[in-house]
Every structure is written in structure tokens, then in C-alpha cells.
N, C-alpha and C positions, 0 to 999 in steps of 0.2 A: 380460491384464491389460485395467481398464476404463480408459481417459484421461479426467485429472483435467481437471474445466472449469476454464475461463478464469478464469474470479468466480470461483477459490478459487487457481487458478496466478498471474497476478496476486498478489495480500497473499500467496502464501507464498513468492514472488523479492524483496518488496521487506521483509519479516522477515529475510530473508537476510543481504540487502544491514543489513540495521539490525546483525547480529549480525557478519558479518564485519567491522566499522563501515567499510562503503563509505557506511554513510546515516546520518547523524549526530542528536542532538535540534535540533530547530531545522532541519533541510535541507527547502528547500521539493520538492515531491513534484513529477513532469512535468504536465502540467495531462494534458484530459481528453482532447486531441483530440491528442498526442502520444504517451501511453498507448494509443488507437485505434490510432493508426499503429506504431508499436510492438509489439504484440502482435497487431497483422490480426483487430479486433474493433471492436464494437460501442456503440456510448456507451450503449448501458443493463450492459453489461456492464463495461462501469469503473466505473460508477455500483453497481455490488453488489458489485463489491472492492472500492471505498473503504469503501463502507457495514459489510464483513464488516470492514473495518479498524479503524473509525474505531467497532465496538462491542468490537473485541479491545484499544481503547487502547493503537493503534501510531499513531496518524497523530488530527493534529486541523485540523475547518478554520476558517478564517478569511472570510467574507463577503466577496468583494472584495481577497483579498490570495492566497487558495492555500491548499494542503495543505501539513498540515506536521507533521514527525518528533517524535513524544511524547519523554519520556525512558522508557530502556528498562527502571531501577529499575523506572517505577511500573508496569508489563505482564509482565517475562522473569524466565519462570523460572529456574533453576538445567541445564541439560540432566543 
């Protein structure tokens, strides 16, 4: 069985936290530095993870303020 790359695992974890309501719309995600430490990955890996989440419309970035969870109604499908 192949291991899931970190730049996929991080978004999967964020999406799981939104689904379980650990993260709610408007919640601020940890900084890149915090996620680097939490997952023991490179800056580029976190950037790719955030880019994936942004492409899926799970997050929105606000320059100088941070990265925030969007309303799941706009992107989440019922299981």
C-alpha cells in the first residue's frame, strides 16, 4: 500500500476537521510554520497543501491576516 503524500494528507486532515466540526467557517488555520512543525514537513509542502485546499474552496487566504475556513455549504457534498 502506498503512503499518501503529505501535501494530500494535510488537506485531508483539514477537511476531516471541518466535517467533524472541529473547524468551523471563519476559523483561522495554523500558520505555515506551525503546520511545518506539526507534520514535520517543508515550507513547500505546506504551501502545496494550502494551494490544494484553496483550489477545493475549503479555505481562503487574506494577505496579512491568515488562512480561514470557508463555509462548507459552498464546497462539501453530502456523503
